N, C-alpha and C positions, 0 to 999 in steps of 0.2 A: 976307621975312626968312629967313635960313638956319635949317634945323631944328636943334634942340638935339642935341648929341652923345648917342649911345645908350650907356648904361652896361651892361657885361656882367652877366648874372645869375650866371654862373660864370666866374671868372677863374683858370685853371689855370696855375700858375707853377712851372716846373722840377721837375715831379713825377717822382720816381724810387722804385723799390723793388728792393732786392737781398736775396736769401736765400742765406746761406752762401756769399757771394762771387759768386753768380750774379746778374747784372742781369736783372730781369724787365721793368721799365719804366724808360726812361732819358731823363731831362731833357725831359719833355713839357710844352709850354706852348701853350695856345690859349684862346680865349674863346668862351663860348656866350651869346648874347643872348636876352633875354626873348622867349618864344613861338617860338624857333628850334629846329629839330630838326637835330642833328649826328649823322650816321650814321658809325659807326666800322667800317672793313673792313680786312682783311689776312689773310694766310695763317694756318693753324693754328699756334699757338705764338707768334704775333707780339705777344701781350700785351694783346689787346683786352679780355678779361674781367678781367684783372688791373688794367688801367687803370680800368675801371668800378668795381671794388671799392674802389679808392682814393678815388673821388669822394664816397663817403659814409662813409669810414673803416671799412668792413668789414675792410679791411687798412690798416695804417699805412704812410705813405710813409717811405722812408729819408731822402729829402731833398725839399724843396719843400713847397708847400701849395696850398690852393684857397681862393679868396675867394668867399663866397656873399653877393651883394648888398653887396659891399665889405667884408665882415667875414671875418677869418681863421677858417676852419671849425674850427681846433684850439681855438678859444675857446668853442665851443658844446658842451654836453653831448651825447654820442653819441645819446641818445634823442631829443633835440630836433632834432639834425641829420638823423636818419633819418626823422623825421616830415616835415621840410621837403624832404628829398631822398629820395623813395621809390624803390623798386627792384622790378622784375619780372624774375624769372629764368626760364631755360629749363625747369628742373625746378620744379614749382609749390610743393613743400614745404608743403602745407596741414597745419594742425594737426588732430589727431583731434577728432571731434565733428561739429557741423552746419555747414552753409554760413554761417548767421547768426553762429555762434560765431566763425568766421574773420573775417567782415566787422567784427565789433565789437572784435576784438582790439586793433588799433592805437589807436583812441580810448580804450579802457579804460586803456591805458598812460598816457594823459594825464589820466585821471580823469573821462572822459566816457562815458556809456552811450548808445549810439545807440538811439533808439526804433524799434519795429518798422516804422513807416512809412518812416523814413529808410533802414533796411536794404532794404526792398522797393523803394524808389525807386532805390537804387543797383544792385540786382540787375536791375531792369528796364532800366537803361541798358546793361547788358552782355548783355541777352537771356536773363536767367534769372529772370524774374518767377515768383514762387511757389516758388522753390527754397530759401528760408531754412531750412526744417526738414529738408531732406534731408541725410543723412549723406555726408561727403565721400568715403568709400570706395565710394560707389555712383555716382560721377561718371565720365563719359568724360574722355579727355584734354583735349578741347576745352572741356568744361564746367569742368574743374578750372582750366584756364588763365584762363577768364573770372572764376572766383571769385578767383583770385590778383590779377587786374587790379582787380576791385572792392575787394578788401582793401587794395591800395595806394592806391586813390582815396579810401577812407574817411578817410584822414588829411589829405585836401585838400593834397597836396604842391605845392610851388612848382616843383620839378624832378622829372622822372621819368627814371630810368635803366632801360634795357631791355636785358637780356642774352639775345640770341637768343630772343625770346619766342615765335616760331612754328616754330623748327627741329625741335622734337620732335613736331610735329603732322602728320597726313596733309594732302594738298593741299587738300581741301575746307575742313577746319578752319583751315588756315593762311590761306587767302584770307579767310575770314570774320573771323578774329581780326585780321588786318592791317587790313581795312576798318573794323572796329569801333574799333581803336586810332586810326586816322587821324581818324575822326569825333570821338572824344573829345578827342584832342590839339587839333584845330582849335576845337572848341566851348569848351574850357577855356582855350585859349591857353597850354598847357603848354610849358615849356622842357624839351627832351628830349635825352638822349644815348642813341643806339640802336645797340647792337653787333649786327652781322650778318655771316655769311659770304657772304651772297647779294648780289652787287653790284646786281642788278636791283631787289631790295627796297630797297637803300640809295638808289638813284636815285629810286625812287617816294616814299620816306618822308623823305629828307633834304633840307634846304635847303642844307646843305653836307655834303661827305663828307671824313672824315679817314682817311688811309691810314697804317697802321702796318706796319712791317717790323722784325723783331728787336727789339721793344720801343721803337722810335723812331718819332716822327711824321715822315713823309717828305713829306707834302703835305696841305693842307686847302683845298678849293675847291668851288665849286658842282658839281652832278652832271655837267654836260656837260664841264667842264674836267677833273674827276677821271677821267671815262671816257677822256679823251684821254691820260692820264698813262701 
């Protein structure tokens, strides 16, 4: 028997954003399927990060919308949407206080307090066992990014958006974080949109690569086909 058709986790339809008459993202449409990683590449200023911010309404689209599991995301309260569609940024933006405070933040917004054992288990997954009581201002760049990853995972997101998550790190930390993220994405079956300026990283991480130029989606294809573009 033929397999059942696969339904998209994210269905991005005619998404655009304009500011003061300048178009930042223009009529972008594509789908992201469950457990798929779509890597987004393009030159500086092509709209990569702007597109990502539209996917969980950190910025509001001027036109178009996104369907999350078939539901128009504009119908979801932003707090609910951002729990289901988590985001990891290039700059970690950790909150003052301890590592554990940061990990617990998202669940607290939903009325849940993570027990110490759950915090420790999550920190162990990102290689920071025993770091819960450490102040965030004492962390290295690589450690801070791991905390940011754990903080995003604490919400058990269905979709993870990654905006240049390794670009601010030295080469050793970049490789460690990339390998760790790859393992977590595979083990959790996460659906991801990963923005990167590094085409080699896009080819390693992406099941498909989306190419942006001047705010427009010019191609989306498997890594080998995208490399030939």
